[in-house]
Every structure is written in C-alpha cells, then in structure tokens.
N, C-alpha and C positions, 0 to 999 in steps of 0.2 A: 504494500500500500504506500502510495506517495502522500505528501502532505495535503494535496487537494482532495484526494479520495477520502482521507481521514476527516477533513473538514466537512465534506458533503455528508458522509455517513453520520458523523456526530450531530450535525444539524437536523437530519431526518429523525434521528432518535430523540432529539430534544423537542422537536415540534410535533412529531407524530404523524406527519404527512409529507408527501412530495411537494404538494402545492405550497404549504407553509414554509418548507425549507427553501423552495425556489424564491419566495418573496424575501426571506431573510438574507439570502445570498445574492439577490438581484440577478438571477438567471432564470431561464424558462423552465417550466415544469417538465416538459419533455427532456430537457437537458439533464435534470436531476434523475429522471427515470432511467435514461440511458446510462448515466454514470453508475447508478445502483446495480443495473443489470450487468454492466461490464465488470464491476467489482465481484459480483457473485460468480461470474465465469472465471475470473482470475483466481479466486480463492477456492473454487470448486465446492462451494456450499451455498444453500439458499439462505438469504438473510431476511427476506420479507415475504410473507404470504399476502397475495393480492386477491381480494374478493370484493366485487361490486364497488370498485373505485376506492376501496379502503385498503390500508396496509397494516399488517400485524408482524412485529419483529419476531423472528424465530429464537429458539433457545441459543443458537450459535451467535446471533446478532447481539443478544443481551450480554453474553459472555465477552464478546469482542468489545462492546461498548464500555463494559466495566474496566477492561484493561486500558482502553483509550483514556477514560476519565482519570485513572490513576496517573497516567503519563502526563495528562494536561495539568493535574494538580502539581506535579513536579516542575513542569515548565512555568506555571504561574508563580510558584515559590521562587524560582530562579529570577523571574522578571521582577518580583517584589523586592527581592534581595538587591538586585542591580539598581532599581529605582531608589532604594534607601541608602545606597552608598554615600551619596552626596549629603544626606542628612545625618549620617553617623549613627543610625539606629539599627545597624545590621548585627550588632552583638551587644552583650552587656558590658558597659564600661566599668572596669574594676578599679576603684579609687581607694587609696589609703592615705592617712595623714596622722600627724601627731595629735595629742590631746588638745593642743592650742587651737588648731584650725578646725577640728571636727566638731567643736561646740558652736561655731558661729559662721565661719567663712565657707567651709565646704557645704553645709546644709543649704546656705543661700545660693551657692553656685549650682548645686544639684537641682534645686527648685527651679532656677532660671532655665536650666538645660531641659528639664522635663516640660516646662511650659512651652518652650520653643519647639520641642520634638516630643509630643505625647506618646509616641511609640517607642521611645528610647527606654532602656533599662540600665540601672546603676546598682552596683554593690559598693558598700562603704565599710572599711575596716580601720581600726585604730592601732597604730604601731608606735611604740614608745621610744625606739632606738633607731639611729641612722642605719646601723648594720642590718636590722630587720627589714628596713625599706629596700636597701640594696639587694638583699637576698630575695625579697619578694619580686622585685623587678627582673632580676637575672634568671630566676626560676620560672618567669612568665605567669606568676600567680596574680600579679597586679599590673595594670596598664599604666597608671600614673600615680605618683606620690606627691604630696605637698609637705615640705619639711621646714621647720624653723631652725634646724641645725644644718650647717654646711656639710656637703658630701663631695668627696674627691675620689672618683672611681673611673678608670678608663672606659668602662662599658656602660656608664650611666651618663646620659645627657641631662643638663640642667638649664633652667631658664628662670630668671628673676621675675617674681610676680608681685613683689611688694616689700615693705619693711615693717618691723615691729620694734617696740621699745617697752621698757618696764615703766609702770605707773603705780600709783598707790590707790587702793580702794578702801572706802571707809563707810560705816553706817550713817544713816541720816542723824543729824543732830550732833555730829562730832565736830570738834574744834577746827579740823582741817577744812571745813566748809568755808572758812574765812580766808583761805589761802588759794592763790592761783598757781604757785610753784612751791615745792618742798625741797629742803636741803637736808643733808645728813643729820644736822643738828636737831631737826624736828623730831627725829626718831629715838633720841636718847631718853630712856625711861618711858618710852611709848610701847605698850604691849602690841606685838605684831606677829604676823605669820610670814615666814620667808621660805626660800627654797633650800634644799640640800646643797651643800657647797660644791659637790661634784657635777651639778647640772649647769647648763649654759646660763640659766637665769641666776643661779646661786653665785657663780663666778662673777657675773656682771654686777650683782649687788655688792659683793666684796670689793670689787674694783672701784665702785662708786664711792663707798665709804673711805677707802684708802686714798683716793684722789683728793679727798677733803682733809686728809691728815689724821684720820681716826679709824680704828677697826670697827667693823660692823657690830652693833650691839646684839646680844643673844636674843633670838626670837622665842616666843612662847611655844611655837610649833614650827617644825620644818616639814616641807612637803615636796613632792616631785610633780605635782599637777596644779596648774592655775585654777582649775575648776574646784578642786578640793580646798584650795586656799580661799576662794570666794565663799564657799559654803561655811567654812570656819569663821570667816569675818561676819557673815550673816547670822551665825549662831552666837556671836557676842565675844569671840576670843580677843578681838582688837582690830587693828587695821591690817592691811595685807599688801604685799608686793605681788603683782601679776603683770603679764604682758597686756598691752592695750587691746589686743583682740579678745582675750578672755574678759577684760574689763567691760567691753561693749556687750558681751553676752551676759554679764552679771547684773545688768540694769534691772532684769526681772526679779532679782533678789532684793531690790530696794537699796542697792549700794550706789555710792557716788564715786567719781574718779577725779583725781588731781595728778598733774604731771610732776615729774622729778626734774630738778635743775641739773642740766649738763649730763644727761644720761646718753649712753651709746645706742645707736640704731643698728639693728641686725636685719639681714636679708632673709626673706621668705622665698623658698625655691620650689619650683615644680620639677619633678624628676621622671624620666622614662628610660626604657631600655634602648641604648644607642645602637644596638644591632638592627632594630626594626625602624627606629626613628619614631617621630610623633605622628600618629594617624590623624586623619581629619577630625575624628571624634575627640582624640586627646587634645589636639590643638585648640579646638573650640572650647573645650572645658577649661583649659589653661587660661584662655582669654576671659572666660567668665570669672575665674578666681581672681585674675588681675583686676577686673572691673569691681568685684566686691571689696577688694582691698582699697581701691580708690574711693569707693563709697564710704568705707569705714573711716578713712582719713578725713573725708569731707564732713562726716557726722561729728568726728572728734573736734575738728576746727570750729564748727558751729557751737558745740558745747563749751569750748574754751572761751569763745567770745562772750 
C-alpha cells in the first residue's frame, strides 16, 4: 500500500461510504470506488461488501484499519513532538538549585515558564552542595542548576544570572526599623542567628566583621539555611543574617529587611552540562531566572527608598 491508498482506505473507514470519502478528499466517487477495488486486487482480499449502494467493511478491513490507526497515532506523536521543539515542551525540564533560590526565584521562574508553555513539565530538586550539582549535571540527572556558590569544572558551562548579598532580617517593632544601613557595631550584644563558619555566607559574615576591626560576635544559633534562619527570627530568637533572596521570601513571615554597610556581592550562576550545551528549553528558563533576579532587585530598591 502506498500513502495515497492508505489515505483513501482510512477515509472510507472513517466516513462509512465512498460518497462521503470522495467529498472529504475532493475527488469523484467513482475514483474512490476504483481505488478501493484496485487495493482489494492488490492485497488479494475483499475489504468491503457492496449491497444496494451501501458498503460494509469486512473483518480483514477492520483489522487493517486498526493497524493503520496505530501507525497514524505514531506519526501524529512525531508531528506533535516536532511542533513542540521550538516551545521547549518536548521533555520534562529537570531543575535543581540550592536552598537560597528554591524558596523564591526558581518557583517564580517555573511559574512564568508554565504560563508561557502550558504543556511544559518541570521537576525541581534541592541540592545543598556544589559537588552534588556537578555530579547531577554530569550524570544527566539534571538539565540545569542554579547555584549561589561558584563552580569551576571543565565539563560544566556557567552563565551569570544575577547577584546576591547578605542582609539583616528582623521582626516588626525592632529597633532596626529606624535604620537604613547597619554596621558591625549594631550587632554587639544583639541576639542573632548566623551561618556556620564553613558556609559561603558564614565566611562572608566573618569577613564583614573583621573588615570593621572586630571579630564576629557569637550568635545564639548557627544554621546552614537562610530559610531556617528566617523561621528562627520569626519565632523570636532575635535578628538574623540571610541573603537578600531569602529575605524577599521571608516577607510572608512578617519580617523586615535592612541592608548591611559595605557588604560583598556574590554571583548567582546557572549551570548545565557542557557536553550537550544549553537546549532551547534550558536557555529560556535561564532567561526567566535572570528576569526574576532583576525583578527582585527592583523590588528591593523600591523598599529601600
């Protein structure tokens, strides 16, 4: 059977008559009848019983049509897949990020992606260490990671998507509400939550105090996650040091944010496997993450004013 024969046979089976099939295919009814007869001769089996101007598919015709429909579904699946390539919805986008970005930035970027492409699918995982991210990318378990820590690996490509800095969060009614910038001196004898010293944030805090000529005061609680720090502050432990991304997500806890004087800014990076490069799906998602970081900075500036 050639493609034209398949098309004619399938249309006859769908419409139930030679006349309706001819109308659907814009050819004459005798042409359809001749094509059906020629196909029967070619296959050596009767496909239609003809009685009083009506046709009735034979058992063989029904079986043949079932096989044709299975093939058509496969072709349609390929066509749908091909059409969706430009939209990036041909597979599940596997995203991973550190705790900092999975609380605010990545959910916003994923929401924007799904609004633009309702057929897209995303999986999101939280990875706490850079080595975990590198391993996930190289083992092809993840398509793109967003990391607040730098990574230097020959098989991992990176792209800057924004910057983050440490800020202070405090509960409503705290004396810090009267300040627009905080210095290290503001934290002496101030109960606070800080990071473990071996974390990037903990090292940054230690450097901030040392630059002012004094060691960092001992916190009441040390953490490895900004989200945990925020919940501790909301529970009444004291004030807390977190990154500005986590601070934005902490507004729902009733916490306020104030900047620190002369703190260092750090790069937020998107990472993917250099062997394959960034797919269209990954590239568009990275742009959404960059947009959300710009929006975060815009909101932060409006609050500071």
